[in-house]
C-alpha positions in Angstrom: 14.6 -25.5 51.0 16.4 -23.2 48.6 19.9 -22.1 48.1 21.3 -19.3 45.9 24.5 -17.5 45.4 24.6 -13.7 45.1 27.7 -11.8 43.9 28.6 -8.7 45.8 31.5 -7.9 43.6 29.7 -5.2 41.6 28.3 -3.5 44.7 31.4 -3.2 46.9 32.6 0.3 45.9 35.3 2.6 47.3 33.8 5.5 49.2 34.0 8.8 47.3 35.2 7.3 44.0 32.5 4.8 43.1 35.1 2.4 41.9 34.6 -1.3 42.5 36.8 -2.8 45.2 39.0 -5.7 44.1 40.5 -5.9 47.6 37.3 -6.3 49.8 37.7 -9.1 52.3 34.4 -8.9 54.1 31.1 -7.0 53.7 29.0 -5.2 56.3 25.4 -6.1 55.6 21.9 -5.6 56.8 19.9 -8.8 56.2 16.1 -8.7 56.4 13.6 -11.6 56.2 10.3 -10.3 54.8 6.9 -12.0 54.5 7.8 -15.6 55.4 4.8 -17.8 54.7 6.0 -20.6 56.9 8.3 -20.8 59.9 10.3 -21.0 61.9 13.0 -20.5 59.3 16.5 -19.1 59.0 18.9 -17.5 56.5 22.6 -18.3 56.7 25.2 -16.2 54.7 28.7 -17.4 54.3 31.6 -17.1 51.8 31.0 -19.2 48.7 33.2 -22.2 48.7 33.5 -22.4 52.5 31.9 -25.1 54.6 28.3 -24.5 55.7 28.6 -22.7 59.1 26.9 -24.1 62.3 25.0 -20.9 63.0 22.4 -18.8 61.2 22.7 -15.2 60.3 19.0 -14.5 61.0 16.0 -16.5 62.4 12.4 -15.7 61.6 8.8 -16.7 62.2 5.7 -16.7 60.0 4.4 -13.2 59.2 7.2 -11.3 61.1 9.7 -9.0 59.4 13.1 -9.5 61.0 16.4 -7.7 60.5 20.0 -8.3 61.6 23.4 -6.8 60.9 26.2 -9.1 59.9 29.8 -8.9 58.7 30.3 -11.7 56.2 33.7 -12.7 54.7 33.8 -12.7 50.9 34.5 -15.8 48.8 37.5 -15.9 46.5 35.4 -14.4 43.7 34.0 -11.7 46.0 30.7 -13.6 46.4 28.6 -15.0 49.2 26.1 -17.9 49.5 22.7 -17.3 51.0 21.0 -20.4 52.4 17.3 -20.2 53.3 15.7 -23.0 55.2 12.1 -23.4 56.4 9.5 -26.1 56.2 7.5 -25.0 53.2 6.4 -21.8 51.6 8.4 -18.7 50.7 10.4 -15.9 52.3 11.6 -12.7 50.7 15.0 -11.3 51.7 16.6 -7.9 51.4 20.4 -7.6 51.7 21.8 -4.0 52.0 25.5 -3.6 51.6 26.6 -0.9 54.2 30.3 -1.1 53.4 33.3 -3.5 53.2 36.6 -4.2 54.9 40.0 -4.6 53.3 
């Protein structure tokens, strides 16, 4: 199991201006699980500081690339927590920020 926090604050930018958004409340994301070496497994994204949610953002199996879109609320510091769980091994993840909501 692994758990890491990734800040989206520097990546939520206002369209056309490139300025960072201090008012973003949620982010529209594309989440991809790449090259999992063990499975089944899952990734769960949620606002940092919030309780662990009962559902995953994406489920995956060994050797399969899986993608999913998600709208994730931002934590108070404009960050999210990414929780990865699988039996053993590793999984890479790609998180693309498509936009944000105010």
